[in-house]
TIRO-2110 file (N, C-alpha, C; in Angstrom, 1 decimal):
// TIRO-2110
0.8, -1.2, -0.4, N, 1, A
0.1, -0.3, -0.5, CA, 1, A
0.5, 1.0, 0.0, C, 1, A
0.5, 2.5, -0.2, N, 2, A
1.7, 3.4, -0.5, CA, 2, A
1.2, 4.5, 0.2, C, 2, A
1.8, 4.9, 1.0, N, 3, A
2.1, 5.4, 1.9, CA, 3, A
1.4, 6.8, 1.1, C, 3, A
0.2, 7.3, 2.9, N, 4, A
-0.4, 8.9, 2.9, CA, 4, A
0.3, 9.6, 3.2, C, 4, A
0.1, 10.7, 2.2, N, 5, A
0.4, 11.9, 2.2, CA, 5, A
0.1, 12.7, 2.2, C, 5, A
0.4, 14.1, 3.8, N, 6, A
-0.3, 14.6, 4.2, CA, 6, A
0.2, 15.6, 4.4, C, 6, A
-0.4, 16.8, 4.2, N, 7, A
-0.1, 18.0, 4.2, CA, 7, A
-0.6, 18.5, 5.6, C, 7, A
0.3, 19.6, 6.6, N, 8, A
0.1, 20.0, 7.7, CA, 8, A
-0.1, 21.4, 7.5, C, 8, A
-0.8, 21.8, 8.2, N, 9, A
-1.0, 23.6, 7.7, CA, 9, A
-1.2, 24.0, 9.0, C, 9, A
-0.3, 24.5, 9.5, N, 10, A
-0.8, 25.7, 11.0, CA, 10, A
0.3, 27.1, 11.4, C, 10, A
-0.1, 27.9, 11.6, N, 11, A
0.8, 28.9, 12.0, CA, 11, A
1.6, 29.3, 13.3, C, 11, A
1.5, 28.1, 13.6, N, 12, A
2.2, 28.0, 15.0, CA, 12, A
3.6, 26.3, 14.7, C, 12, A
4.7, 27.1, 14.9, N, 13, A
5.6, 26.2, 13.9, CA, 13, A
5.8, 25.2, 15.2, C, 13, A
5.9, 25.5, 16.7, N, 14, A
5.7, 24.7, 17.9, CA, 14, A
4.5, 23.0, 17.2, C, 14, A
3.1, 23.6, 17.2, N, 15, A
2.3, 22.6, 16.8, CA, 15, A
2.8, 22.0, 15.7, C, 15, A
2.9, 22.8, 14.3, N, 16, A
3.3, 21.5, 13.4, CA, 16, A
4.6, 20.9, 13.1, C, 16, A
5.5, 21.3, 14.0, N, 17, A
6.3, 20.5, 14.8, CA, 17, A
5.6, 18.9, 15.4, C, 17, A
5.1, 19.0, 16.9, N, 18, A
4.4, 18.3, 17.1, CA, 18, A
3.9, 17.8, 16.7, C, 18, A
2.8, 18.0, 15.6, N, 19, A
1.9, 17.1, 14.6, CA, 19, A
2.6, 16.4, 13.2, C, 19, A
3.7, 17.4, 12.9, N, 20, A
4.6, 16.7, 12.5, CA, 20, A
5.6, 14.8, 13.1, C, 20, A
6.1, 15.2, 14.1, N, 21, A
6.8, 13.9, 15.3, CA, 21, A
4.7, 13.1, 15.0, C, 21, A
4.2, 13.3, 15.9, N, 22, A
2.9, 12.4, 15.6, CA, 22, A
2.2, 11.9, 14.6, C, 22, A
2.2, 12.3, 13.3, N, 23, A
1.8, 11.7, 12.6, CA, 23, A
3.2, 10.6, 11.6, C, 23, A
4.2, 11.3, 11.6, N, 24, A
5.3, 10.3, 11.7, CA, 24, A
5.7, 9.5, 12.0, C, 24, A
5.8, 9.5, 12.7, N, 25, A
5.2, 7.8, 13.8, CA, 25, A
4.6, 6.7, 13.1, C, 25, A
3.6, 7.0, 12.5, N, 26, A
3.2, 6.3, 11.5, CA, 26, A
3.6, 6.2, 10.1, C, 26, A
4.6, 4.3, 9.9, N, 27, A
5.2, 4.3, 9.0, CA, 27, A
4.4, 4.5, 7.4, C, 27, A
2.8, 4.0, 8.1, N, 28, A
2.6, 4.3, 6.7, CA, 28, A
2.0, 6.4, 6.3, C, 28, A
2.5, 6.8, 6.8, N, 29, A
2.1, 8.5, 6.4, CA, 29, A
3.3, 9.2, 6.5, C, 29, A
3.2, 10.2, 5.7, N, 30, A
4.1, 10.6, 5.4, CA, 30, A
3.8, 12.1, 4.3, C, 30, A
4.7, 12.9, 5.8, N, 31, A
4.6, 14.3, 5.5, CA, 31, A
4.9, 15.1, 4.7, C, 31, A
4.7, 15.7, 3.9, N, 32, A
5.3, 15.7, 3.0, CA, 32, A
5.7, 17.0, 2.0, C, 32, A
4.7, 17.8, 3.4, N, 33, A
4.9, 19.8, 3.3, CA, 33, A
3.8, 20.1, 4.7, C, 33, A
4.5, 21.5, 4.8, N, 34, A
4.2, 22.4, 5.5, CA, 34, A
3.1, 23.8, 5.1, C, 34, A
2.6, 23.9, 5.6, N, 35, A
1.9, 26.1, 5.0, CA, 35, A
2.0, 26.7, 6.8, C, 35, A
1.9, 27.6, 6.7, N, 36, A
1.8, 28.6, 7.6, CA, 36, A
0.2, 29.3, 7.9, C, 36, A
0.0, 29.2, 6.7, N, 37, A
-0.9, 30.5, 6.4, CA, 37, A
-2.1, 29.8, 5.0, C, 37, A
-3.8, 29.8, 4.9, N, 38, A
-4.6, 29.6, 4.3, CA, 38, A
-3.7, 30.1, 2.6, C, 38, A
-3.1, 30.9, 2.6, N, 39, A
-2.5, 30.9, 1.0, CA, 39, A
-1.3, 29.9, 1.1, C, 39, A
-0.9, 30.1, 1.6, N, 40, A
0.1, 28.9, 1.4, CA, 40, A
0.2, 27.4, 0.9, C, 40, A
-1.0, 27.3, 2.0, N, 41, A
-1.8, 25.7, 2.4, CA, 41, A
-2.6, 25.9, 0.3, C, 41, A
-2.8, 26.4, 0.0, N, 42, A
-3.4, 26.3, -1.4, CA, 42, A
-2.2, 25.8, -2.2, C, 42, A
-1.4, 27.4, -2.3, N, 43, A
-0.4, 26.7, -3.3, CA, 43, A
0.4, 25.4, -3.1, C, 43, A
0.9, 24.8, -2.0, N, 44, A
1.6, 23.3, -1.5, CA, 44, A
0.4, 22.4, -1.9, C, 44, A
-0.9, 22.5, -2.1, N, 45, A
-2.0, 21.5, -2.2, CA, 45, A
-1.7, 21.7, -3.8, C, 45, A
-1.7, 22.7, -4.4, N, 46, A
-1.6, 22.3, -6.3, CA, 46, A
0.0, 21.5, -6.2, C, 46, A
1.1, 22.4, -5.0, N, 47, A
1.9, 21.0, -5.5, CA, 47, A
2.4, 20.2, -4.6, C, 47, A
2.1, 19.8, -4.1, N, 48, A
2.3, 18.5, -3.7, CA, 48, A
1.2, 17.6, -3.9, C, 48, A
-0.2, 18.4, -4.4, N, 49, A
-1.1, 16.5, -4.2, CA, 49, A
-1.4, 15.5, -2.7, C, 49, A
-1.9, 16.4, -1.7, N, 50, A
-1.8, 15.6, -1.0, CA, 50, A
-3.0, 14.8, -0.4, C, 50, A
-2.9, 14.1, -0.6, N, 51, A
-4.6, 12.6, 0.0, CA, 51, A
-5.2, 13.7, 1.7, C, 51, A
-4.4, 13.9, 2.0, N, 52, A
-4.8, 14.2, 3.2, CA, 52, A
-4.2, 15.9, 3.7, C, 52, A
-5.4, 16.4, 4.4, N, 53, A
-4.9, 18.0, 4.2, CA, 53, A
-5.4, 18.9, 6.1, C, 53, A
-4.2, 18.1, 6.4, N, 54, A
-4.3, 18.7, 8.2, CA, 54, A
-4.5, 20.7, 8.2, C, 54, A
-5.4, 20.3, 8.4, N, 55, A
-5.3, 22.2, 8.3, CA, 55, A
-5.8, 23.2, 9.6, C, 55, A
-5.4, 24.3, 9.7, N, 56, A
-6.2, 24.6, 11.3, CA, 56, A
-7.2, 25.3, 11.2, C, 56, A
-7.9, 26.8, 12.3, N, 57, A
-8.6, 27.5, 11.5, CA, 57, A
-8.3, 29.1, 11.6, C, 57, A
-7.5, 29.3, 12.5, N, 58, A
-7.3, 30.8, 12.9, CA, 58, A
-6.0, 31.0, 11.9, C, 58, A
-5.1, 31.1, 10.9, N, 59, A
-4.7, 31.7, 10.3, CA, 59, A
-4.7, 32.9, 10.2, C, 59, A
-3.3, 33.3, 10.0, N, 60, A
-3.2, 35.0, 9.2, CA, 60, A
-3.4, 35.3, 7.7, C, 60, A
-3.6, 36.1, 7.0, N, 61, A
-3.5, 36.2, 5.6, CA, 61, A
-5.2, 35.4, 4.8, C, 61, A
-5.2, 34.2, 5.4, N, 62, A
-6.2, 33.6, 4.9, CA, 62, A
-6.7, 31.9, 6.0, C, 62, A
-8.6, 32.0, 6.8, N, 63, A
-8.4, 31.5, 7.4, CA, 63, A
-8.5, 30.6, 6.8, C, 63, A
-7.9, 28.7, 7.8, N, 64, A
-9.0, 27.5, 7.0, CA, 64, A
-9.9, 27.5, 6.3, C, 64, A
-11.0, 27.8, 6.6, N, 65, A
-12.2, 27.8, 6.3, CA, 65, A
-12.3, 27.9, 4.1, C, 65, A
-11.8, 29.1, 4.5, N, 66, A
-11.9, 29.6, 3.4, CA, 66, A
-10.7, 29.3, 2.6, C, 66, A
-9.2, 28.8, 2.8, N, 67, A
-8.6, 27.7, 2.5, CA, 67, A
-8.9, 26.6, 2.0, C, 67, A
-10.3, 26.1, 2.5, N, 68, A
-10.8, 24.6, 2.6, CA, 68, A
-11.7, 24.1, 1.4, C, 68, A
-11.7, 25.6, 0.9, N, 69, A
-13.1, 26.0, -0.2, CA, 69, A
-12.3, 25.8, -1.2, C, 69, A
-11.3, 27.0, -1.5, N, 70, A
-10.0, 27.0, -2.4, CA, 70, A
-9.4, 25.8, -2.9, C, 70, A
-9.1, 24.7, -1.6, N, 71, A
-8.5, 23.6, -2.2, CA, 71, A
-9.4, 22.8, -2.7, C, 71, A
-10.4, 22.7, -2.1, N, 72, A
-11.2, 21.6, -3.0, CA, 72, A
-12.1, 21.8, -4.1, C, 72, A
-12.1, 23.1, -4.5, N, 73, A
-12.4, 23.2, -5.8, CA, 73, A
-11.4, 22.8, -6.2, C, 73, A
-9.9, 23.2, -6.7, N, 74, A
-9.5, 23.1, -7.2, CA, 74, A
-8.5, 21.2, -7.0, C, 74, A
-8.3, 20.8, -5.8, N, 75, A
-8.3, 19.3, -5.5, CA, 75, A
-9.8, 18.4, -4.7, C, 75, A
-9.8, 18.5, -5.4, N, 76, A
-11.2, 17.6, -4.3, CA, 76, A
-11.3, 16.4, -3.9, C, 76, A
-9.9, 15.4, -4.9, N, 77, A
-9.6, 15.0, -4.5, CA, 77, A
-9.1, 14.3, -3.1, C, 77, A
-8.4, 15.8, -2.6, N, 78, A
-7.8, 16.0, -1.3, CA, 78, A
-8.6, 16.1, -0.5, C, 78, A
-8.2, 15.2, 1.2, N, 79, A
-9.3, 15.2, 1.5, CA, 79, A
-8.8, 16.5, 2.6, C, 79, A
-9.7, 16.9, 3.6, N, 80, A
-9.1, 17.9, 4.7, CA, 80, A
-10.0, 17.7, 6.1, C, 80, A
-8.8, 17.8, 6.6, N, 81, A
-9.4, 17.6, 8.3, CA, 81, A
-8.9, 18.6, 9.3, C, 81, A
-10.1, 19.2, 10.0, N, 82, A
-9.9, 21.3, 10.2, CA, 82, A
-9.4, 20.4, 11.6, C, 82, A
-8.6, 20.8, 11.8, N, 83, A
-8.0, 21.2, 13.2, CA, 83, A
-8.4, 22.6, 13.7, C, 83, A
-8.9, 22.4, 15.5, N, 84, A
-8.8, 24.5, 15.7, CA, 84, A
-9.1, 24.1, 17.9, C, 84, A
-8.6, 24.9, 18.1, N, 85, A
-8.6, 24.7, 19.8, CA, 85, A
-10.0, 25.3, 20.0, C, 85, A
-11.0, 25.5, 19.5, N, 86, A
-13.0, 26.0, 19.5, CA, 86, A
-13.7, 23.7, 19.6, C, 86, A
-14.2, 24.1, 20.8, N, 87, A
-14.6, 22.7, 20.7, CA, 87, A
-16.4, 23.1, 20.8, C, 87, A
-16.9, 23.4, 19.7, N, 88, A
-18.5, 24.1, 19.5, CA, 88, A
-18.8, 22.9, 18.2, C, 88, A
-20.1, 22.7, 18.2, N, 89, A
-21.0, 22.4, 16.8, CA, 89, A
-21.2, 22.9, 15.4, C, 89, A
-21.3, 24.3, 16.0, N, 90, A
-20.6, 25.4, 15.1, CA, 90, A
-19.8, 25.5, 14.1, C, 90, A
-18.7, 25.4, 14.8, N, 91, A
-17.2, 25.5, 14.1, CA, 91, A
-17.5, 23.9, 13.6, C, 91, A
-18.1, 23.0, 13.7, N, 92, A
-18.2, 21.7, 13.1, CA, 92, A
-19.3, 22.1, 11.7, C, 92, A
-19.7, 22.2, 11.5, N, 93, A
-20.6, 22.8, 11.1, CA, 93, A
-19.6, 23.4, 9.8, C, 93, A
-19.6, 24.6, 10.3, N, 94, A
-18.5, 25.6, 9.2, CA, 94, A
-17.6, 24.8, 9.0, C, 94, A
-16.9, 24.5, 9.1, N, 95, A
-16.1, 23.5, 8.7, CA, 95, A
-16.7, 22.3, 7.5, C, 95, A
-17.8, 21.6, 7.9, N, 96, A
-18.0, 20.8, 7.1, CA, 96, A
-19.0, 21.1, 5.7, C, 96, A
-19.1, 22.9, 6.1, N, 97, A
-20.1, 23.7, 4.8, CA, 97, A
-18.8, 24.1, 4.3, C, 97, A
-17.8, 24.0, 4.4, N, 98, A
-15.7, 24.5, 3.7, CA, 98, A
-15.5, 23.3, 2.9, C, 98, A
-16.3, 22.2, 3.0, N, 99, A
-15.8, 20.8, 2.3, CA, 99, A
-14.6, 20.0, 2.9, C, 99, A
-14.4, 20.8, 4.5, N, 100, A
-13.4, 19.3, 4.9, CA, 100, A
-14.6, 18.4, 5.4, C, 100, A
-13.5, 17.2, 5.7, N, 101, A
-14.7, 15.8, 5.9, CA, 101, A
-14.1, 15.4, 7.2, C, 101, A
-13.3, 16.0, 8.6, N, 102, A
-13.3, 16.1, 9.7, CA, 102, A
-13.3, 17.3, 10.4, C, 102, A
-13.5, 17.1, 11.2, N, 103, A
-13.0, 18.5, 12.2, CA, 103, A
-12.1, 17.7, 13.9, C, 103, A
-11.5, 17.8, 14.0, N, 104, A
-10.8, 17.6, 16.0, CA, 104, A
-10.5, 18.6, 16.4, C, 104, A
-10.6, 19.0, 17.7, N, 105, A
-10.4, 20.1, 18.4, CA, 105, A
-9.1, 19.8, 19.1, C, 105, A
-8.4, 20.3, 19.1, N, 106, A
-6.3, 20.5, 19.4, CA, 106, A
-6.2, 19.7, 20.7, C, 106, A
-7.2, 20.0, 21.1, N, 107, A
-7.2, 19.3, 23.0, CA, 107, A
-7.2, 17.9, 22.3, C, 107, A
-8.1, 17.0, 21.7, N, 108, A
-8.3, 15.3, 21.4, CA, 108, A
-7.2, 15.4, 20.0, C, 108, A
-6.1, 16.2, 19.5, N, 109, A
-5.3, 15.6, 18.7, CA, 109, A
-4.7, 14.3, 19.2, C, 109, A
-3.9, 14.5, 20.5, N, 110, A
-2.6, 13.0, 20.8, CA, 110, A
-3.9, 11.7, 21.1, C, 110, A
-4.7, 11.5, 21.4, N, 111, A
-5.8, 11.0, 21.4, CA, 111, A
-7.4, 10.0, 20.3, C, 111, A
-7.5, 11.1, 19.4, N, 112, A
-7.8, 11.7, 18.0, CA, 112, A
-7.9, 11.6, 16.3, C, 112, A
-7.0, 12.1, 16.4, N, 113, A
-5.9, 12.2, 15.1, CA, 113, A
-5.7, 11.3, 14.6, C, 113, A
-5.5, 10.0, 14.9, N, 114, A
-5.1, 8.5, 13.5, CA, 114, A
-6.3, 8.3, 13.9, C, 114, A
-7.4, 7.9, 14.2, N, 115, A
-9.2, 8.0, 14.1, CA, 115, A
-9.3, 8.9, 13.0, C, 115, A
-9.0, 10.1, 13.3, N, 116, A
-9.6, 10.9, 12.2, CA, 116, A
-9.1, 10.4, 10.9, C, 116, A
-7.8, 10.7, 10.8, N, 117, A
-7.9, 10.2, 9.8, CA, 117, A
-7.9, 8.9, 8.8, C, 117, A
-7.8, 8.3, 9.7, N, 118, A
-8.1, 6.5, 8.7, CA, 118, A
-9.7, 6.5, 8.7, C, 118, A
-10.4, 7.2, 9.5, N, 119, A
-12.0, 7.7, 8.7, CA, 119, A
-11.2, 8.2, 7.3, C, 119, A
-10.8, 9.4, 7.3, N, 120, A
-11.9, 10.4, 6.2, CA, 120, A
-11.0, 8.9, 4.7, C, 120, A
-9.5, 8.9, 5.2, N, 121, A
-9.0, 8.3, 4.3, CA, 121, A
-10.4, 6.8, 3.6, C, 121, A
-10.9, 5.8, 4.9, N, 122, A
-12.2, 6.1, 4.3, CA, 122, A
-13.1, 5.7, 4.1, C, 122, A
-13.6, 6.8, 3.9, N, 123, A
-14.8, 7.7, 3.4, CA, 123, A
-16.2, 7.8, 4.9, C, 123, A
-15.5, 7.5, 5.7, N, 124, A
-16.6, 7.9, 7.1, CA, 124, A
-16.3, 8.5, 8.0, C, 124, A
-17.4, 9.1, 9.4, N, 125, A
-17.0, 9.9, 9.4, CA, 125, A
-17.5, 10.4, 11.0, C, 125, A
-16.5, 11.8, 11.4, N, 126, A
-16.1, 11.4, 12.4, CA, 126, A
-16.9, 13.6, 13.3, C, 126, A
-16.7, 12.5, 14.2, N, 127, A
-17.7, 13.3, 15.6, CA, 127, A
-16.7, 14.7, 16.3, C, 127, A
-17.5, 15.6, 16.2, N, 128, A
-16.3, 17.3, 16.5, CA, 128, A
-15.5, 16.5, 17.2, C, 128, A
-16.0, 15.4, 18.6, N, 129, A
-14.8, 15.6, 19.3, CA, 129, A
-14.6, 14.7, 19.5, C, 129, A
-14.6, 13.4, 19.0, N, 130, A
-13.6, 12.0, 18.9, CA, 130, A
-14.6, 10.6, 19.4, C, 130, A
-15.9, 11.7, 19.2, N, 131, A
-17.1, 10.4, 20.4, CA, 131, A
-17.5, 9.3, 19.2, C, 131, A
-16.7, 7.5, 18.9, N, 132, A
-17.5, 7.1, 17.9, CA, 132, A
-18.9, 6.9, 17.7, C, 132, A
-19.3, 6.7, 16.4, N, 133, A
-20.6, 7.0, 16.0, CA, 133, A
-21.7, 8.3, 15.8, C, 133, A
-20.5, 9.0, 16.3, N, 134, A
-22.1, 10.0, 15.9, CA, 134, A
-21.7, 10.8, 15.0, C, 134, A
-22.7, 11.6, 14.2, N, 135, A
-23.3, 11.9, 12.8, CA, 135, A
-22.5, 13.2, 12.7, C, 135, A
-21.3, 13.5, 11.4, N, 136, A
-21.1, 14.5, 11.3, CA, 136, A
-21.9, 16.0, 11.4, C, 136, A
-21.9, 17.5, 11.9, N, 137, A
-23.1, 17.8, 11.6, CA, 137, A
-24.2, 17.9, 12.7, C, 137, A
-24.3, 16.4, 13.4, N, 138, A
-24.6, 16.5, 14.5, CA, 138, A
-23.5, 16.4, 16.0, C, 138, A
-24.3, 17.1, 18.1, N, 139, A
-23.2, 16.8, 19.0, CA, 139, A
-23.4, 15.4, 18.9, C, 139, A
-21.8, 14.9, 19.7, N, 140, A
-22.9, 13.8, 20.6, CA, 140, A
-23.2, 13.3, 21.0, C, 140, A
-23.2, 12.2, 21.1, N, 141, A
-24.6, 11.6, 22.4, CA, 141, A
-24.1, 12.2, 23.7, C, 141, A
-25.0, 12.5, 25.2, N, 142, A
-24.6, 12.9, 25.7, CA, 142, A
-23.7, 11.1, 26.5, C, 142, A
-22.5, 11.8, 27.0, N, 143, A
-22.0, 10.6, 27.9, CA, 143, A
-22.7, 9.8, 28.9, C, 143, A
-23.0, 8.7, 28.9, N, 144, A
-23.6, 7.6, 30.0, CA, 144, A
-23.0, 7.6, 31.1, C, 144, A
-23.4, 6.9, 32.0, N, 145, A
-22.6, 7.0, 33.9, CA, 145, A
-22.7, 5.9, 33.5, C, 145, A
-21.0, 5.7, 34.4, N, 146, A
-20.7, 5.1, 34.9, CA, 146, A
-21.5, 3.7, 35.1, C, 146, A
-21.4, 2.3, 34.7, N, 147, A
-21.9, 0.9, 35.9, CA, 147, A
-21.7, 1.3, 37.4, C, 147, A
-23.0, 1.0, 37.7, N, 148, A
-22.6, 0.7, 39.0, CA, 148, A
-22.1, -0.9, 39.5, C, 148, A
-21.0, -0.9, 40.5, N, 149, A
-20.7, -2.3, 40.6, CA, 149, A
-21.6, -3.1, 40.9, C, 149, A
-20.9, -3.7, 41.0, N, 150, A
-22.0, -5.2, 41.1, CA, 150, A
-21.7, -5.8, 42.6, C, 150, A
-22.9, -6.0, 43.0, N, 151, A
-22.8, -6.1, 44.8, CA, 151, A
-22.9, -7.6, 44.9, C, 151, A
-22.3, -8.2, 46.3, N, 152, A
-21.5, -9.7, 45.9, CA, 152, A
-22.1, -10.4, 47.2, C, 152, A
END
């Protein structure tokens, strides 16, 4: 199987470095490039033709939503996974409207990034906070209370 080509887009170098390290821990992932804003992401997407673009929302010059719309029109085969600090169903909805295939909050990256990338590659939905089975565009189900311990 070919390695998955990934473009990382975030304006914070420390976050890009950490994300690259996390992604490159998988032998089947190849981080082919990085961009620091939406305008650069559009150019790199044309040049590198990534399978997946992992992109922040809040960036200078052009935000991730605007960039996602333009990238999707030029590179419909590239899947976009939006990362954001905002844990909000409204942001998820905006990401999906912009053409993203998944939305992961930055607080959930270590726990959910690989699941999200694998889901996007298979065309499966991924919820806004990593809850399995939640549908995109819908808030995840409320967590259930832990089971009571069995009495003896």
